[in-house]
C-alpha positions as CSV (number, residue, x, y, z in Angstrom):
1,X,0.0,0.0,0.0
2,X,2.8,2.4,0.9
3,X,4.8,2.2,-2.4
4,X,1.9,2.5,-4.8
5,X,0.5,5.4,-2.8
6,X,3.9,7.1,-2.8
7,X,4.4,6.6,-6.5
8,X,0.9,7.6,-7.6
9,X,0.7,10.6,-5.2
10,X,3.9,12.0,-6.8
11,X,2.3,11.2,-10.2
12,X,-0.6,13.4,-9.2
13,X,1.1,16.3,-7.5
14,X,4.5,16.7,-9.2
15,X,3.0,17.5,-12.6
16,X,0.8,20.1,-10.8
17,X,3.9,21.6,-9.5
18,X,5.4,21.7,-13.0
19,X,2.2,23.3,-14.4
20,X,2.2,25.9,-11.6
21,X,5.8,26.8,-12.4
22,X,4.7,27.4,-16.0
23,X,2.0,29.8,-14.7
24,X,-1.0,27.6,-15.1
25,X,-3.7,28.3,-12.5
26,X,-5.4,25.4,-10.8
27,X,-8.9,26.8,-11.1
28,X,-9.3,27.2,-14.8
29,X,-12.6,25.8,-16.1
30,X,-10.9,24.2,-19.2
31,X,-7.6,23.3,-17.6
32,X,-5.7,26.1,-19.3
33,X,-6.4,25.0,-22.9
34,X,-7.2,28.6,-24.0
35,X,-4.0,30.1,-22.6
36,X,-0.9,30.2,-24.7
37,X,1.5,29.9,-21.8
38,X,-0.1,26.7,-20.7
39,X,0.2,24.8,-24.0
40,X,3.6,23.3,-23.2
41,X,2.4,21.6,-20.0
42,X,-1.2,20.5,-20.8
43,X,-0.1,17.0,-21.7
44,X,0.4,16.4,-17.9
45,X,-3.4,16.6,-17.3
46,X,-4.0,13.1,-18.6
47,X,-1.1,11.7,-16.7
48,X,-2.3,13.3,-13.5
49,X,-5.8,11.9,-14.0
50,X,-4.5,8.4,-14.6
51,X,-2.3,8.7,-11.5
52,X,-5.2,9.9,-9.4
53,X,-7.4,6.9,-10.4
54,X,-4.4,4.6,-9.7
55,X,-3.9,6.3,-6.3
56,X,-7.6,5.6,-5.5
57,X,-7.3,2.0,-6.7
58,X,-4.2,1.5,-4.5
59,X,-6.3,2.3,-1.4
60,X,-8.7,-0.6,-2.1
61,X,-6.4,-3.3,-0.5
62,X,-5.9,-1.1,2.5
63,X,-9.6,-0.6,3.0
64,X,-10.3,-4.3,2.5
65,X,-7.6,-5.1,5.1
66,X,-9.2,-2.7,7.6
67,X,-12.6,-4.3,7.3
68,X,-11.3,-7.9,7.3
69,X,-9.2,-7.2,10.4
70,X,-12.1,-5.5,12.1
71,X,-14.7,-8.2,11.5
72,X,-12.6,-11.4,11.2
73,X,-9.3,-10.4,12.8
74,X,-7.8,-12.0,15.9
75,X,-8.9,-10.5,19.2
76,X,-6.0,-9.4,21.4
77,X,-5.6,-8.9,25.1
78,X,-5.4,-5.5,26.9
79,X,-1.7,-5.1,26.4
80,X,-0.6,-6.7,23.1
81,X,2.7,-4.8,22.9
82,X,3.9,-5.3,26.4
83,X,3.8,-1.7,27.5
84,X,4.4,-0.8,31.1
85,X,2.2,2.3,31.5
86,X,-1.1,2.6,33.3
87,X,-3.4,3.2,30.3
88,X,-2.9,-0.4,29.1
89,X,-4.8,-1.5,32.3
90,X,-8.1,0.0,31.0
91,X,-10.6,-2.2,29.2
92,X,-11.2,-1.9,25.5
93,X,-13.6,-0.6,24.5
94,X,-13.6,1.8,27.4
95,X,-16.3,1.8,30.1
96,X,-19.0,4.5,29.7
97,X,-18.3,6.7,32.8
98,X,-15.0,5.5,34.2
99,X,-11.6,4.6,32.9
100,X,-10.9,1.5,34.9
101,X,-13.0,-1.4,36.2
102,X,-12.0,-0.8,39.8
103,X,-9.4,0.9,41.9
104,X,-6.0,0.7,40.3
105,X,-2.9,0.2,42.5
106,X,0.5,1.3,41.1
107,X,3.6,-0.5,42.3
108,X,6.4,1.0,40.3
109,X,7.5,3.8,37.8
110,X,6.0,3.7,34.3
111,X,9.1,2.9,32.3
112,X,10.8,-0.1,33.9
113,X,12.2,-2.2,31.1
114,X,14.9,-4.9,31.4
115,X,14.9,-4.8,35.2
116,X,17.7,-7.1,36.5
117,X,16.2,-10.3,38.0
118,X,12.7,-9.8,36.5
119,X,11.0,-12.7,34.8
120,X,9.9,-10.6,31.8
121,X,11.6,-7.8,29.9
122,X,8.8,-5.4,30.9
123,X,6.9,-5.0,34.2
124,X,3.6,-3.2,34.1
125,X,2.9,-0.6,36.8
126,X,0.0,-2.6,38.1
127,X,1.8,-5.9,38.5
128,X,3.5,-6.8,41.9
């Protein structure tokens, strides 16, 4: 998704930059066909249109992936990345009127990674 988007986005906007340097305004009803100074750069209009359609098409796999992951994706626990900070103790989706299910007790600083003698590489604040 990244590479096609990058390529086609540049295919849309770089020719616009070239046309702008030639003095072609963006808001011409005919794309500048009636102006003599625009004749040398009008061939970029078709290329920009094709690039714009390809850019839109490049988003289709991304959108499909979002919905497939949303509806059929694997459910994860509260802290899938092993973060140590307090916000990963909250349920997802969040509760309507409070952040946590009960009183939260904190036992350590938020950024304790690779503590000597610890069983895991990270130790959450709420874990004894």
